[in-house]
C-alpha positions as CSV (number, residue, x, y, z in Angstrom):
1,M,83.4,145.1,90.2
2,S,85.0,148.5,89.5
3,W,86.8,149.0,86.3
4,I,89.7,151.4,85.5
5,G,92.0,151.7,82.5
6,V,93.3,154.1,79.8
7,S,91.9,155.2,76.5
8,I,93.2,158.3,74.8
9,E,91.5,160.2,72.0
10,R,93.4,163.0,70.3
11,P,92.3,165.3,67.5
12,I,94.1,164.8,64.2
13,L,95.3,167.9,62.3
14,N,96.3,167.4,58.7
15,G,96.8,163.7,59.3
16,F,99.2,164.2,62.2
17,E,98.5,163.9,65.9
18,E,98.9,167.1,67.8
19,I,101.4,166.3,70.6
20,Q,103.5,168.9,72.3
21,R,107.1,168.1,73.4
22,A,108.2,169.7,76.6
23,D,111.4,171.6,76.2
24,F,114.5,170.5,78.0
25,L,115.3,172.7,81.0
26,G,118.7,174.2,81.3
27,P,120.9,174.8,84.3
28,G,119.3,176.9,87.0
29,D,115.8,175.9,85.9
30,R,113.2,174.5,88.3
31,P,114.4,171.2,89.8
32,G,112.1,168.2,89.6
33,A,110.4,169.6,86.5
34,R,109.4,167.0,83.9
35,K,111.7,167.2,80.9
36,G,111.5,165.8,77.4
37,M,108.1,164.1,78.0
38,D,105.2,164.1,75.6
39,A,102.3,166.1,76.9
40,L,98.7,165.7,75.9
41,P,97.0,168.7,74.4
42,S,94.9,170.7,76.9
43,S,91.2,170.2,77.2
44,R,90.8,173.1,74.8
45,G,92.8,171.1,72.3
46,G,90.4,168.2,72.5
47,A,92.2,165.5,74.3
48,C,90.2,163.1,76.4
49,L,91.5,160.5,78.9
50,T,89.1,157.6,79.9
51,L,90.2,155.0,82.4
52,V,88.9,151.4,81.8
53,A,90.2,148.3,83.7
54,M,89.5,146.0,86.6
55,K,90.1,147.6,90.0
56,P,92.4,145.3,92.0
57,R,91.2,143.8,95.2
58,S,92.1,145.3,98.6
59,Y,95.3,144.0,100.2
60,A,93.1,143.1,103.1
61,Y,91.0,140.6,101.0
62,P,91.8,137.1,102.2
63,N,93.5,134.8,99.6
64,E,92.4,131.6,101.4
65,L,89.4,131.1,103.7
66,T,91.0,129.1,106.5
67,T,89.5,130.7,109.7
68,I,86.1,132.0,110.6
69,G,87.7,135.5,110.6
70,D,88.7,135.1,107.0
71,H,85.1,134.3,106.1
72,I,83.9,137.3,108.0
73,R,86.4,139.6,106.3
74,K,85.6,138.4,102.8
75,R,81.9,138.8,103.3
76,R,82.4,142.3,104.9
77,L,84.6,143.5,102.1
78,D,82.2,142.0,99.5
79,L,79.4,144.0,101.0
80,G,81.6,147.1,101.5
81,L,80.8,147.3,105.2
82,E,83.0,148.6,108.1
83,Q,83.9,146.5,111.1
84,K,82.0,148.9,113.3
85,I,78.7,148.1,111.5
86,I,79.3,144.3,111.6
87,G,80.1,144.6,115.3
88,Q,76.9,146.5,116.0
89,R,74.8,143.9,114.2
90,M,76.5,141.1,116.2
91,G,76.5,142.9,119.5
92,V,80.3,143.1,119.8
93,C,82.9,145.8,119.6
94,C,84.7,146.6,116.3
95,L,87.9,145.5,118.0
96,T,86.4,142.1,118.5
97,I,85.7,141.8,114.7
98,S,89.2,143.0,114.0
99,G,90.6,140.3,116.3
100,W,88.6,137.6,114.6
101,E,89.6,138.8,111.1
102,K,93.3,139.0,112.0
103,G,93.2,135.6,113.7
104,H,94.2,136.9,117.1
105,T,91.0,135.5,118.7
106,E,88.3,133.0,117.8
107,P,84.6,133.8,118.2
108,K,82.9,132.5,121.3
109,V,80.1,129.9,120.9
110,R,77.5,132.5,121.7
111,H,78.5,134.5,118.6
112,L,78.3,131.7,116.1
113,P,74.6,132.0,115.3
114,D,75.1,135.7,114.4
115,I,78.2,134.9,112.3
116,I,76.4,132.1,110.5
117,A,73.4,134.5,109.8
118,F,75.8,137.2,108.5
119,L,77.7,134.8,106.2
120,G,74.6,132.9,105.1
121,Y,76.4,129.6,105.7
122,D,78.3,127.8,108.4
123,P,82.1,128.2,107.7
124,R,83.1,125.4,110.0
125,P,83.9,122.0,108.4
126,E,81.2,119.4,108.9
127,P,82.2,116.7,111.4
128,N,82.1,113.0,110.7
129,G,81.0,111.1,113.9
130,L,77.8,111.6,115.9
131,P,79.5,113.1,119.0
132,E,81.3,115.7,116.8
133,R,78.1,116.4,114.9
134,L,76.2,117.1,118.2
135,V,78.9,119.5,119.3
136,W,78.9,121.2,115.9
137,Y,75.1,121.5,116.0
138,R,75.1,122.8,119.6
139,E,77.8,125.4,118.9
140,G,76.1,126.5,115.7
141,K,73.1,127.3,117.8
142,G,75.2,129.0,120.4
143,W,73.9,126.7,123.1
144,S,75.6,125.5,126.2
145,Q,75.7,121.8,127.1
146,E,72.9,122.4,129.6
147,R,70.7,123.9,126.9
148,M,71.5,121.0,124.5
149,A,70.6,118.5,127.2
150,E,67.4,120.3,127.8
151,F,66.6,120.2,124.1
152,L,67.3,116.5,123.8
153,G,65.6,115.7,127.1
154,V,68.7,114.0,128.6
155,D,70.9,114.7,131.6
156,E,73.7,117.2,131.1
157,A,76.3,114.6,132.2
158,T,75.2,112.5,129.3
159,I,76.0,115.4,126.9
160,S,79.4,116.0,128.4
161,G,80.2,112.3,128.1
162,W,79.7,112.4,124.4
């Protein structure tokens, strides 16, 4: 995490802080000038400004992980990667990644294995019954019903009936 914040150190002269007061500008003076504000001494005067605090998250960072696109965006932002890089790794256009992240489109089954590999986990909720678990497993592998039937050694019609 990045930290930003404020810490001011000023030299002390004869027990008093050296602070300059900007003079009030009169009529006809430069408009928009800062008036009557305390000014820090110049760097020659020994003032030092150090920022220390937690950097806020990007506005694009998802608050809740409800869609696969939310999971992708969170992981991408955590790694500091651009959509273009993720798209190249998954074999899709950056606009496809953008569509997933914004919830305009859902990834096709053939992209799920790459998404799961990128995330390091399967973001889809685990199903309860056997038919749902078979579909969940098949889609996680990016397989068609035909490929799943071949894997299980059964007819494709059997798979589609489940």
